[in-house]
C-alpha positions as CSV (number, residue, x, y, z in Angstrom):
1,M,27.6,44.0,-0.6
2,T,25.0,46.8,-0.4
3,D,26.5,49.0,2.3
4,T,27.7,52.4,1.3
5,P,30.3,54.7,2.9
6,S,27.5,56.9,4.3
7,Q,26.4,54.0,6.6
8,V,29.7,53.9,8.5
9,R,29.1,54.7,12.2
10,P,30.0,58.4,12.5
11,D,32.2,57.8,15.6
12,M,34.4,55.3,13.8
13,A,34.9,57.5,10.7
14,E,35.5,60.6,12.8
15,M,38.1,58.7,14.8
16,M,40.0,57.9,11.6
17,R,39.8,61.6,10.6
18,R,41.0,62.8,14.0
19,R,44.0,60.6,13.6
20,G,44.9,62.6,10.4
21,L,44.3,59.7,8.0
22,K,43.3,60.6,4.5
23,E,39.9,59.4,3.4
24,W,39.3,57.5,0.2
25,S,36.5,56.1,-1.8
26,L,37.6,52.8,-3.4
27,E,35.7,51.2,-6.3
28,V,36.0,47.4,-6.8
29,I,37.1,46.6,-10.3
30,G,37.8,42.9,-9.9
31,A,38.8,39.9,-7.8
32,A,40.9,36.8,-8.3
33,Q,42.0,33.7,-6.4
34,I,45.8,33.8,-5.7
35,T,46.0,30.5,-3.8
36,P,43.4,28.2,-2.3
37,R,43.3,30.4,0.8
38,M,44.2,33.9,-0.6
39,R,41.9,36.1,-2.6
40,R,43.0,39.4,-4.2
41,V,40.6,42.3,-4.7
42,S,41.5,45.1,-7.1
43,L,40.2,48.6,-6.4
44,K,40.4,51.9,-8.1
45,V,41.4,54.9,-5.9
46,D,39.2,58.0,-6.3
47,G,40.4,61.4,-5.0
48,A,42.2,64.6,-6.0
49,E,45.1,64.0,-3.5
50,P,47.9,61.5,-4.3
51,F,47.6,58.0,-2.9
52,E,51.2,57.2,-1.9
53,P,51.5,54.0,0.2
54,K,54.9,52.7,1.2
55,P,55.6,49.0,0.8
56,G,54.3,47.3,4.0
57,Q,51.8,49.9,5.0
58,D,48.0,49.2,5.3
59,I,44.7,51.0,4.8
60,V,41.8,50.9,7.2
61,M,38.8,49.6,5.3
62,M,35.2,50.0,6.6
63,L,33.5,46.7,6.0
64,P,30.1,45.3,6.9
65,D,30.2,43.8,10.4
66,G,27.3,41.4,10.0
67,A,25.1,43.4,12.3
68,G,23.9,46.1,10.0
69,G,26.9,48.4,10.4
70,L,30.4,48.8,9.3
71,G,33.6,48.3,11.3
72,R,37.3,49.0,10.7
73,R,39.6,46.3,9.4
74,H,43.3,46.8,8.6
75,Y,44.6,45.3,5.3
76,T,48.0,45.7,3.7
77,V,48.4,47.4,0.4
78,R,49.8,44.4,-1.6
79,S,50.6,46.6,-4.6
80,F,49.7,50.0,-6.1
81,D,49.8,51.2,-9.7
82,P,50.0,55.0,-9.7
83,V,49.3,55.2,-13.4
84,R,46.0,53.3,-13.3
85,Q,45.4,54.4,-9.7
86,Q,44.8,50.7,-8.8
87,V,45.4,49.2,-5.4
88,E,45.4,45.5,-4.7
89,V,44.5,44.0,-1.3
90,D,44.9,40.3,-0.4
91,F,42.6,38.5,2.0
92,V,43.3,35.3,3.8
93,L,40.2,33.0,3.5
94,H,39.7,31.5,6.9
95,G,36.1,30.4,6.9
96,D,33.4,32.8,5.8
97,A,32.4,34.4,9.1
98,T,34.6,37.5,9.2
99,P,33.9,40.8,7.5
100,G,37.1,40.7,5.4
101,V,36.4,37.2,4.1
102,R,32.8,38.0,3.3
103,F,33.8,41.1,1.4
104,A,36.6,39.3,-0.6
105,L,34.2,36.5,-1.6
106,S,31.3,38.7,-2.6
107,A,32.9,41.9,-3.9
108,Q,31.6,42.9,-7.3
109,P,32.8,45.5,-9.8
110,G,31.3,48.9,-9.1
111,E,30.9,48.4,-5.4
112,R,32.5,51.1,-3.2
113,V,34.4,50.9,0.0
114,L,35.4,53.8,2.4
115,A,39.0,53.5,3.5
116,F,41.5,55.6,5.4
117,G,45.3,55.8,5.1
118,P,47.8,54.6,4.1
119,R,49.2,54.2,7.5
120,G,51.7,52.2,9.6
121,R,55.4,52.1,10.6
122,N,55.9,48.7,9.0
123,V,58.2,50.0,6.2
124,I,61.7,49.2,5.1
125,N,64.5,50.4,7.4
126,P,67.1,52.0,5.2
127,G,70.0,51.5,7.6
128,A,70.4,47.7,7.5
129,D,73.0,45.3,6.1
130,W,70.4,42.5,6.1
131,R,66.7,42.0,6.9
132,L,64.7,39.2,8.4
133,F,61.0,38.8,8.0
134,V,58.9,36.4,10.0
135,G,55.1,35.7,10.0
136,D,52.2,33.5,9.1
137,E,50.0,33.6,5.9
138,T,48.3,36.8,7.1
139,C,51.7,38.5,6.7
140,I,52.5,37.4,3.1
141,P,51.1,40.7,1.7
142,P,53.4,43.0,3.7
143,I,56.4,40.7,3.6
144,F,56.2,40.3,-0.1
145,A,55.5,44.0,-0.7
146,M,58.6,44.9,1.2
147,L,60.8,42.2,-0.3
148,E,59.8,43.3,-3.8
149,S,60.8,46.9,-3.1
150,L,64.4,46.0,-2.1
151,P,67.1,46.9,-4.6
152,A,69.6,44.6,-6.2
153,G,72.3,43.6,-3.8
154,A,70.1,43.8,-0.7
155,K,70.1,40.7,1.5
156,A,66.9,39.3,3.1
157,H,65.5,36.1,4.5
158,A,61.8,35.3,5.2
159,I,60.3,32.6,7.5
160,I,56.7,32.2,6.6
161,E,54.2,29.7,8.1
162,I,51.3,28.6,5.8
163,G,48.4,26.2,6.0
164,S,49.8,23.9,3.3
165,D,52.3,23.9,0.5
166,A,49.5,25.0,-1.8
167,D,49.6,28.4,-0.1
168,R,53.1,29.2,-1.3
169,Q,53.4,32.2,-3.6
170,P,56.1,33.1,-6.1
171,L,58.2,36.2,-5.4
172,S,59.8,38.5,-7.9
173,S,62.5,40.7,-6.3
174,A,65.8,42.2,-7.5
175,A,67.2,41.6,-4.0
176,D,69.1,38.5,-2.8
177,V,66.1,36.8,-1.0
178,T,65.6,33.4,0.5
179,I,62.3,32.1,1.9
180,D,61.8,29.3,4.5
181,W,58.3,28.0,4.2
182,I,56.7,26.2,7.2
183,S,53.6,24.1,6.4
184,R,51.0,23.2,9.0
185,E,49.9,20.5,6.6
186,G,46.3,21.6,6.7
187,A,46.0,22.5,10.3
188,H,44.5,25.9,11.3
189,A,46.7,28.7,12.6
190,A,46.9,28.8,16.4
191,P,48.2,31.2,19.0
192,M,51.9,30.9,20.0
193,S,53.2,29.2,16.9
194,S,56.0,26.8,18.0
195,G,57.0,26.3,14.4
196,L,57.8,29.9,13.8
197,I,59.4,30.4,17.2
198,E,61.7,27.4,16.8
199,R,62.6,28.1,13.2
200,L,63.6,31.7,14.1
201,A,65.6,30.6,17.1
202,A,67.6,28.2,14.9
203,R,68.3,30.8,12.2
204,P,71.8,32.2,12.5
205,L,71.9,36.0,12.5
206,P,74.3,37.4,9.8
207,E,77.2,39.7,10.5
208,G,76.5,43.4,10.3
209,R,73.6,45.5,11.4
210,G,70.3,43.8,10.7
211,H,66.6,44.6,11.0
212,A,63.9,42.1,11.9
213,Y,60.2,42.3,11.1
214,V,58.1,39.9,13.2
215,L,54.5,40.0,12.2
216,G,51.3,37.9,12.7
217,E,49.8,36.5,15.9
218,T,50.5,38.7,19.0
219,S,51.7,36.1,21.5
220,T,54.1,34.6,18.9
221,I,55.5,38.0,18.1
222,R,56.0,38.9,21.8
223,R,58.1,35.7,22.3
224,Q,60.1,36.2,19.1
225,R,60.9,39.8,20.1
226,H,62.1,38.6,23.5
227,D,64.3,36.0,21.9
228,L,65.8,38.4,19.3
229,L,66.6,40.9,22.1
230,A,68.3,38.1,24.0
231,R,70.4,37.3,21.0
232,G,71.8,40.9,20.8
233,L,69.5,42.9,18.5
234,G,68.5,46.3,19.8
235,K,64.9,47.4,20.2
236,D,65.4,49.7,17.3
237,Q,66.3,46.8,15.1
238,I,63.1,44.9,15.7
239,F,59.6,45.8,14.4
240,G,56.8,43.8,15.9
241,E,53.1,44.1,15.0
242,G,50.3,41.8,15.9
243,Y,47.9,41.4,13.1
244,W,45.6,39.1,15.0
245,R,44.9,37.3,18.3
246,P,42.0,35.4,19.8
247,G,39.2,37.7,20.8
248,R,40.5,40.8,19.0
249,V,38.2,42.4,16.5
250,G,39.9,44.9,14.1
251,G,43.0,46.9,14.7
252,H,46.6,45.8,15.3
253,D,48.8,45.3,18.4
254,H,52.0,47.4,18.4
255,L,54.7,45.5,20.3
256,E,57.5,47.8,21.7
257,E,57.8,46.5,25.2
258,H,61.2,45.6,26.7
């Protein structure tokens, strides 16, 4: 990658600044394959101000768009080491045509990336007796980051759809966590995941006040949100965020409709 932060379109960078997002220069320090379809890039954070991401939040990275410029892409902070000032970001490898995948596969130590954030309301709700997380492989970074932050005694369950069993990842959490993996057995992810919708519908909701996080493909989340509301959860007990949908380039869909 040869693009530098100065090559970002001024309107895009200024838009991030007008939103009040902090600006960071990230230096690539390494990359590693986590699973066959997930690659982790490690970056060092430069800047005088503290970088303080909450588990589940993302950063807006300015990555080459393939047309000579840079465009914004949202990626979750998988983990952050404040001592070493090292942030890790996981990228799902779905072909090689998207800016994120190209960056993850080609990133070399010493390269720099302009980023803004951390940002996002996808964080742990403190007033819950139990938590439910649902999403596809694009949601493993935020789901795992949040699960790993839960204290001992906290109860949580995750339903995660993946391309194949090789995409499973180990989790280390002090909380009481169970994970229900759904394999597509090699098939590509598609809009309106019947597997996720049906598995969530069949999952009994525990007693007490819960909080559900439904993430991933927008139309799937919209249906899941509707189903959870019909089962008695309040709108304030459901966080829905669309990470992707056909035709969308960059950004997220925030789902808060009735």
